[in-house]
C-alpha positions as CSV (number, residue, x, y, z in Angstrom):
1,M,51.8,-10.7,-67.5
2,P,51.5,-9.8,-63.7
3,A,47.7,-9.7,-64.1
4,L,47.7,-13.1,-65.6
5,K,49.8,-14.5,-62.8
6,A,47.6,-12.9,-60.2
7,V,44.4,-14.3,-61.8
8,S,46.0,-17.8,-62.1
9,S,47.0,-17.7,-58.4
10,L,43.4,-16.6,-57.5
11,V,41.9,-19.4,-59.6
12,E,44.2,-22.0,-57.9
13,Q,43.2,-20.7,-54.5
14,W,39.4,-20.9,-55.4
15,L,39.8,-24.5,-56.7
16,Y,41.6,-25.5,-53.5
17,D,38.9,-23.9,-51.3
18,F,36.2,-25.6,-53.4
19,E,37.8,-29.0,-53.1
20,R,38.4,-28.6,-49.4
21,E,34.8,-27.5,-48.8
22,A,33.1,-30.1,-51.1
23,Q,35.1,-33.1,-49.9
24,P,32.8,-34.0,-47.0
25,L,29.8,-34.1,-49.3
26,F,31.5,-36.7,-51.4
27,D,31.7,-39.0,-48.4
28,L,27.9,-38.9,-47.9
29,P,25.9,-41.9,-49.1
30,A,24.2,-40.6,-52.2
31,F,21.5,-42.3,-54.2
32,E,19.4,-41.7,-57.2
33,L,15.8,-42.8,-57.7
34,R,14.8,-43.1,-61.4
35,L,11.2,-42.7,-62.3
36,P,9.8,-42.7,-65.8
37,E,10.0,-38.9,-66.2
38,H,12.2,-37.8,-63.3
39,R,15.4,-38.5,-61.4
40,L,15.5,-37.8,-57.7
41,G,18.9,-37.6,-56.1
42,F,19.1,-37.8,-52.3
43,V,21.5,-38.4,-49.4
44,Q,20.5,-41.0,-46.8
45,L,22.1,-41.6,-43.5
46,R,20.8,-44.5,-41.4
47,S,21.4,-44.4,-37.7
48,S,23.0,-47.3,-36.0
49,E,20.5,-46.8,-33.2
50,R,17.5,-49.1,-33.1
51,G,14.2,-47.3,-33.3
52,A,15.6,-44.2,-35.0
53,L,12.8,-42.0,-36.4
54,P,12.8,-41.1,-40.1
55,L,13.5,-37.5,-40.8
56,L,13.2,-35.7,-44.1
57,L,15.4,-32.6,-44.3
58,L,14.3,-30.2,-47.1
59,H,16.3,-27.2,-48.4
60,G,15.1,-24.3,-50.6
61,Y,15.5,-24.0,-54.3
62,S,19.1,-24.1,-55.5
63,G,20.1,-25.4,-52.1
64,S,21.8,-28.7,-51.4
65,P,22.5,-31.2,-48.6
66,A,25.6,-29.1,-47.9
67,E,23.3,-26.7,-45.9
68,F,22.8,-29.5,-43.4
69,Q,26.3,-30.9,-43.4
70,Q,26.9,-30.0,-39.7
71,L,23.6,-31.5,-38.6
72,L,23.8,-34.9,-40.3
73,G,26.2,-36.5,-37.9
74,P,24.5,-35.3,-34.7
75,L,21.1,-36.3,-36.0
76,S,22.0,-39.8,-37.2
77,E,24.5,-40.7,-34.5
78,P,23.6,-38.7,-31.4
79,R,25.7,-40.7,-28.9
80,K,28.8,-39.7,-30.8
81,H,27.8,-36.0,-30.2
82,A,26.9,-36.2,-26.5
83,A,23.2,-36.8,-26.9
84,A,20.9,-39.6,-26.0
85,A,20.4,-42.6,-28.3
86,S,16.7,-41.8,-28.3
87,D,17.5,-38.7,-30.2
88,A,18.5,-40.7,-33.3
89,F,17.1,-40.2,-36.8
90,D,17.4,-42.0,-40.1
91,V,18.0,-38.9,-42.3
92,V,17.0,-38.4,-45.9
93,C,17.8,-35.2,-47.7
94,P,16.9,-34.6,-51.4
95,A,19.7,-33.3,-53.5
């Protein structure tokens, strides 16, 4: 029984870690484009700055927008991160 208790405790910790790490991803504006034979999921963050340039962020196979999580805010809202408004991007990242 001690082994079962240890494994149960470990699983609870992993679930807590996963939920804590994944939560910011659920806050991102996610969309799905449906084509006749494909579905394309993506995250899109539009900047509040006028004249923001479009930016496509791509990740490798089996990756996700989570790889860019720390970049999304500074890229889309640079003034909130001590950068110039001219550095703003409308970001799209396939999921």
